[in-house]
C-alpha positions as CSV (number, residue, x, y, z in Angstrom):
1,M,34.5,-108.9,-113.1
2,R,33.2,-110.1,-116.4
3,P,33.2,-113.9,-116.7
4,V,35.4,-116.1,-118.8
5,L,33.5,-117.7,-121.6
6,V,34.1,-121.4,-121.9
7,V,32.7,-123.0,-125.1
8,M,32.3,-126.8,-124.8
9,H,31.5,-129.5,-127.4
10,A,31.1,-132.6,-125.3
11,P,29.9,-133.0,-121.7
12,H,33.0,-134.9,-120.6
13,E,35.4,-132.3,-122.1
14,G,35.0,-129.5,-119.7
15,P,37.6,-126.9,-118.6
16,G,39.0,-129.0,-115.7
17,L,42.2,-127.4,-114.4
18,I,41.6,-124.3,-116.5
19,A,38.7,-123.2,-114.3
20,R,40.7,-123.8,-111.2
21,G,43.8,-121.9,-112.4
22,V,41.9,-119.0,-113.8
23,D,40.2,-118.3,-110.5
24,A,37.5,-116.1,-112.1
25,P,33.8,-116.4,-112.9
26,V,33.1,-118.8,-115.7
27,R,30.2,-118.8,-118.2
28,V,29.8,-122.1,-120.1
29,R,28.1,-122.3,-123.4
30,T,27.5,-125.1,-126.0
31,V,26.3,-123.9,-129.3
32,L,27.7,-126.7,-131.5
33,D,24.5,-127.8,-133.2
34,L,22.5,-124.5,-133.2
35,D,21.7,-123.0,-136.6
36,D,21.3,-119.6,-135.0
37,A,24.2,-119.9,-132.6
38,R,24.7,-116.8,-130.5
39,L,27.7,-116.3,-128.2
40,P,28.2,-113.5,-125.8
41,S,29.8,-110.4,-127.2
42,L,33.4,-109.6,-126.4
43,D,32.3,-106.7,-124.2
44,E,30.6,-109.2,-122.0
45,V,33.6,-111.4,-121.2
46,S,37.1,-111.1,-119.9
47,G,38.5,-114.1,-121.9
48,V,37.5,-116.9,-124.2
49,V,38.3,-120.6,-123.7
50,V,37.3,-123.2,-126.4
51,M,37.5,-126.8,-125.4
52,G,37.9,-130.1,-127.3
53,G,35.4,-132.4,-128.9
54,P,35.2,-135.4,-131.3
55,M,33.9,-133.6,-134.4
56,D,36.0,-132.2,-137.3
57,A,36.8,-128.5,-136.8
58,D,35.6,-127.7,-140.4
59,D,32.3,-129.6,-140.2
60,V,30.1,-126.6,-140.3
61,P,27.4,-128.3,-142.3
62,G,27.1,-131.0,-139.6
63,H,27.7,-128.6,-136.6
64,P,26.6,-125.1,-137.7
65,G,27.6,-123.6,-134.3
66,L,31.2,-124.0,-135.2
67,A,30.9,-121.0,-137.6
68,A,29.9,-118.7,-134.7
69,E,32.9,-120.0,-132.6
70,R,35.4,-119.3,-135.4
71,A,34.0,-115.8,-135.9
72,L,34.2,-115.1,-132.1
73,L,37.8,-116.4,-132.0
74,A,38.9,-114.2,-134.9
75,A,37.3,-111.2,-133.4
76,A,38.8,-111.9,-130.0
77,V,42.3,-112.1,-131.4
78,D,41.7,-108.8,-133.3
79,A,40.5,-107.2,-130.1
80,D,43.4,-108.5,-128.0
81,V,41.1,-110.5,-125.7
82,P,42.8,-113.4,-123.9
83,V,42.0,-116.7,-125.7
84,L,42.8,-120.3,-125.0
85,G,42.0,-123.1,-127.4
86,V,42.5,-126.8,-126.5
87,C,42.6,-129.6,-129.1
88,L,39.5,-129.0,-131.2
89,G,39.5,-125.4,-129.8
90,M,43.1,-125.0,-131.1
91,Q,42.0,-126.2,-134.5
92,L,39.1,-123.8,-134.6
93,L,41.5,-121.0,-133.6
94,A,43.8,-121.9,-136.4
95,L,41.0,-122.0,-138.9
96,A,39.7,-118.6,-137.6
97,L,43.2,-117.2,-138.3
98,G,43.2,-118.6,-141.9
99,S,45.1,-121.8,-141.4
100,R,44.5,-125.2,-142.9
101,L,43.1,-128.3,-141.2
102,H,44.5,-131.8,-142.1
103,L,42.0,-134.6,-141.2
104,R,43.3,-138.0,-139.9
105,A,46.9,-136.8,-140.4
106,A,48.4,-138.0,-137.2
107,T,46.8,-140.0,-134.5
108,E,48.3,-139.5,-131.0
109,I,46.5,-140.9,-128.0
110,G,48.1,-141.3,-124.6
111,F,50.9,-139.6,-122.6
112,A,54.0,-138.6,-124.5
113,P,56.5,-135.7,-124.5
114,V,56.2,-132.5,-126.5
115,D,59.2,-130.4,-127.4
116,V,58.8,-126.8,-126.4
117,V,60.6,-124.8,-129.1
118,A,60.0,-121.2,-128.1
119,E,59.5,-119.2,-124.9
120,D,55.9,-118.3,-123.8
121,L,54.7,-116.9,-120.5
122,M,52.0,-119.5,-120.2
123,L,53.3,-122.6,-121.9
124,G,56.7,-122.2,-120.2
125,A,55.2,-123.2,-116.9
126,L,55.1,-126.8,-118.2
127,G,58.9,-127.0,-118.7
128,E,61.1,-127.7,-121.8
129,R,59.9,-131.2,-122.6
130,P,56.8,-132.0,-120.6
131,T,55.0,-135.3,-120.9
132,V,51.3,-134.5,-121.6
133,L,48.1,-136.2,-122.7
134,H,47.5,-136.4,-126.4
135,W,44.1,-137.3,-127.9
136,H,43.7,-136.3,-131.5
137,S,44.0,-137.4,-135.1
138,D,43.7,-134.1,-137.0
139,T,46.4,-131.4,-137.3
140,V,46.7,-127.8,-138.5
141,D,49.3,-125.7,-140.2
142,L,50.8,-122.8,-138.3
143,P,48.7,-119.7,-138.9
144,S,50.4,-116.9,-140.7
145,G,52.1,-114.6,-138.2
146,A,51.8,-117.0,-135.3
147,T,54.7,-118.3,-133.3
148,L,55.3,-122.1,-133.1
149,L,55.7,-123.0,-129.4
150,A,55.7,-126.8,-129.3
151,S,56.0,-129.8,-131.6
152,T,56.1,-133.6,-131.9
153,E,57.4,-135.6,-134.8
154,A,53.9,-136.7,-135.8
155,T,52.3,-133.3,-135.2
156,P,54.5,-130.4,-136.0
157,V,52.1,-127.8,-134.6
158,Q,51.3,-128.8,-131.0
159,A,51.1,-125.3,-129.6
160,F,51.2,-121.8,-131.0
161,R,50.9,-118.2,-129.9
162,A,48.9,-115.6,-132.0
163,G,48.8,-112.3,-130.2
164,S,46.5,-112.7,-127.2
165,A,45.7,-116.3,-128.1
166,L,47.3,-119.6,-127.1
167,G,46.4,-122.8,-128.9
168,L,47.2,-126.2,-127.5
169,Q,46.7,-129.5,-129.4
170,F,47.3,-131.6,-126.3
171,H,45.3,-131.7,-123.0
172,P,46.9,-130.2,-119.9
173,E,43.5,-129.5,-118.4
174,L,43.0,-133.0,-117.0
175,D,43.5,-134.1,-113.4
176,A,43.2,-137.7,-112.2
177,G,39.4,-137.5,-111.8
178,M,38.9,-136.1,-115.3
179,L,41.1,-138.8,-116.8
180,D,39.1,-141.5,-115.1
181,L,36.0,-139.9,-116.6
182,W,37.5,-140.0,-120.0
183,L,38.6,-143.6,-119.7
184,S,35.1,-144.6,-118.6
185,T,33.3,-142.7,-121.5
186,P,32.5,-145.0,-124.5
187,D,32.8,-142.1,-126.9
188,M,36.4,-141.6,-125.8
189,V,37.7,-145.2,-125.6
190,G,35.5,-147.0,-128.0
191,E,38.3,-147.6,-130.5
192,L,40.9,-148.4,-127.9
193,S,41.7,-151.9,-126.6
194,P,41.5,-152.6,-122.8
195,E,45.2,-152.8,-122.8
196,E,45.6,-149.4,-124.3
197,V,43.2,-148.0,-121.7
198,D,45.2,-149.6,-118.9
199,E,48.4,-148.1,-120.3
200,I,46.9,-144.6,-120.4
201,R,45.6,-145.0,-116.8
202,A,49.0,-146.2,-115.6
203,A,50.8,-143.3,-117.4
204,G,48.4,-140.9,-115.9
205,A,49.2,-142.2,-112.4
206,E,52.9,-141.6,-113.2
207,H,52.8,-138.2,-114.9
208,L,49.8,-136.3,-113.6
209,P,51.2,-135.7,-110.1
210,G,53.9,-133.5,-111.6
211,L,51.9,-132.2,-114.5
212,V,48.8,-131.0,-112.6
213,P,50.7,-128.3,-110.5
214,A,52.6,-127.1,-113.6
215,A,49.4,-126.9,-115.7
216,T,47.6,-125.1,-112.8
217,K,50.4,-122.6,-112.8
218,M,50.1,-122.1,-116.6
219,F,46.3,-121.5,-116.3
220,A,46.9,-119.1,-113.5
221,A,49.0,-117.0,-115.9
222,F,46.0,-117.0,-118.2
223,G,43.9,-115.9,-115.3
224,E,46.2,-112.9,-114.7
225,L,45.6,-111.8,-118.3
226,V,41.8,-112.3,-117.8
227,R,41.7,-110.4,-114.6
228,A,43.7,-107.5,-116.1
229,R,40.9,-107.2,-118.8
230,G,38.0,-108.1,-116.5
């Protein structure tokens, strides 16, 4: 079958549980800083996954490859190709659909609940009020025509559905090993105190044993959509 395209922006922010749940060939690309960024055509892939990263989603002058990512996301939604955007990937998806980005609007780092406010085949696997990992400071408005799926008080748009696309501001893709990687990566924890890092590690030990199976089930539902196309 055609592979799932996974677009990354940082080496430590890989697909994690997404790749495990999808159970399909994966093609990873990083085009962030390429002036002539070229991504596979939609005819070559069975789905599109766009991961997180530390840069601003609208910083095309600093990271010209973001423009190619946004164009691909817009085309994928138009073509009804399965799309999953996580954190920065969700923000790029929102911008591709004409929404607005709000820089430094709400910093949320660590494990905390989200309120699921609408039914969705994929997101529903996490339950009604799952405790998930947050790691962001920017937010987006709900794109026109999209369905709001999850919220927190600080970040009203935590997840949305736009046709074939699911955007997630939070990070259900991490297992314990990936969380350890994040907590040992200076770019991730440079602005956190040792106590805050310890709190996140302890919360991960508490919540990931229940969250990982639920997230794997959610990504398996994405995999079913991918295989139907692939």
